[in-house]
N, C-alpha and C positions, 0 to 999 in steps of 0.2 A: 730929539734936539727939532721937532713936530709944534710949532705953534696949532694956536686953541685954534686959529682959524685955515688951514692948513690938515685936521684932522677933520671938521668938521666937512670938506672938499670931499677928504677922503671918503668919510661916510657916505656920503651922497653918490660918489659915484660909483665904488665897488656894490655895499649892498640897498642903494635908495631909500637913504633913514636922513630926515633932517632934524638934526639934533640943536638948539639953538648954542650959540660960543659960552653961555651962564651957565647954560644942563652940564657944558663938558670943563670949567675948568672946576663947577663945584667935584663931579665926578670925581674928577682928575685931584682938585687934596684933599680928598676925603678915603682917593687914592692910595697919597699914598703919602696919609697918615699909615698902612700896613706895609704897608715898600717899607720907608725908613728899619718902622721895626724886627718885619723879619731881615735887613738889613745887620740887625744890631741884635739880637737873639742871638744868648743864650748855647756852645755848644758842649759836645759830648768828651767830660776829663781827654778820654780816648777813643781810638777810628783807626784796626786791624789796618786797614788798606785806604787812601787815595789816592783820588785822580785829578794829577792839574793840566788845561791845557785851554792856550784860552782859542778865542774862534772872532776873528776874524772878518768885521761889517764895517759900511760902509756913514760914513752920523754927520749932521748938517747941526755943524757948529759956526755959530757967530756968520755964518749968509755965506760958506764956504762945506765943504762935499768931504767928508778927510775918511784916508784907513783908517779903521781906526779898532785896537786889542780890546778882549770882552776876557777878564780872565776869568775861569771858571774851575770851581773844588769842586770833584763830587765826592762824600763822605762812603765807606759803609765803615755801618754802629759795631761792638760787639753779640747785637742780635740780630747783624747777618740785612742789617736795616740798609738799605736806599739816603742817603739826602743828599744835595744841593747846600752847599755848604754855603758857598758866596755868587755874587760875581761882579769884578769890580770893572769900570769903566774906565779905559788906558790912555797914558794921552800918541799915539800914534803908535808905531811897530813895540810888539809881545819883546820886552824882556827882563834881563830873567834879576833886575834893578827892582822894578819896577811889584814882580812876584816874590825880592824879598818882605818887601810893604805888606804884601799879601799874604803873605805867612806870620808875618808881624802881625795881625789884622784878627784871624786863629786862635795865636797863641795869648790876646787882647779879652778873645767872648769864650775863654776855659780849655779852649784842647789846650791836654800838658803829655799826652800821646803818639804817634803815630807812631804804626811799624813799618808799616808802610808802602812807599811815597811812587804810584806812577806817572811817569814823566817824558817828553822826549830834550834831545839829546841842545837844546838853550846854552849856548856857553851863559854858566855863573849858575846855568840854571841849579843845576844837583847842589852847589854853592852854598847857596841863598837858601836850600832849604836847613841844610846840614846847621845851618847856623841857628837858624830856630831851636829846630832838633834834631840835637846832634845823634843822639840810638838811630834816630829812621834807616830803613834801609833802604835803596835806591832803583829801583827794578826799571830800565831801562826802555819803550815803548816798543816790541819786536819791528809791526808792523812803522816807524817810521824809522829803524836800524835796517830791512828790508828794505826800504826805498832807496835809502840813499846807499845800501854795495849796490840797484843794477841798478846806479847809473853809470857804474863803471864797467859794466857787463852787452857786452854786446848783443844785439837781437838776435844773430845767431843764434848763441851760446845758453843764453836766459833759460829755456823752458831747464835743461839739459842739467845748468848749474841749481837753482831753484828745486830738481830734482834732491843736489845730496844736499842745500843746502836744510826743506824739513825733515826732515834727520836729524838735523839738529836744535831746530829752532820747536821740536813735534817730539823731542827727547822724554823719554818717564820718568829719568835722570838723572839729574845729571853727570856723572862719573857718561852718561852712554852718551850725552852732549857733544862730552868735552870729546871722547875718540868717536864721535860725524864731527870733530873739530879738531882732529887733528886730520883726516880721511878730508874731507876740502880741502889742506892750506895741503898736500903732500899729492891728491887729481889736478888744483884747482891756483896754488900762490905763486909758479913759477907767470904765470898771467895774469890775476886778476890782483896779485900782490895788498896792491892799495885798500878795494875788497871783503875781501879773510884780516887783513893788521886793522880795520874798523870792529871786527868783530871778537878778534882775541883781547885787545886796547880798550874793550868795556864787555868786557864778556862776567864780568865781578856785578853788576850791576844790569845785564842780560839776564847774564840765570838765578835771579834774582829769589826767583817764584819755582 
């Protein structure tokens, strides 16, 4: 969202470097070719794990500063190497419809299968992934889930509640985690039914790993 003049002034202010607008334009034009090549590069056929999340930034567009979601996908390939598959600048706040276009773009660029997709609980997000890659297992972000749960817990109970909750999400096996989830419900269910029900309702997606 910055003009060449904006960039020139920023470089001068931050680093004391004087660069002419013509030079900045030439550099931008050269770099943009590399950016477009990176954005459109062919991806691997299979990614065992991908992480999908949006970063919210302030972006200047047509003279106005707006809060914009930048959609980011990090992939882990079959050899365990991590690679940022792309950044997509959206329109306004994060939406599942835009995620559908991002995931479709991954498919267009060569991705045929994803084993596990890690994401937050944005409404419609899971359905967007499964619409393109129906065999993918969904892993809902445990950090987001914990934060959402704590909204319903009073400050006086949070420490004790978290001790019990850790037994759930840090369990070594699914069976152990489910046993601890039942214990959590028995101990806290009457007082914090909404927080615990959220774990129960989303358990399939929380317990993938």
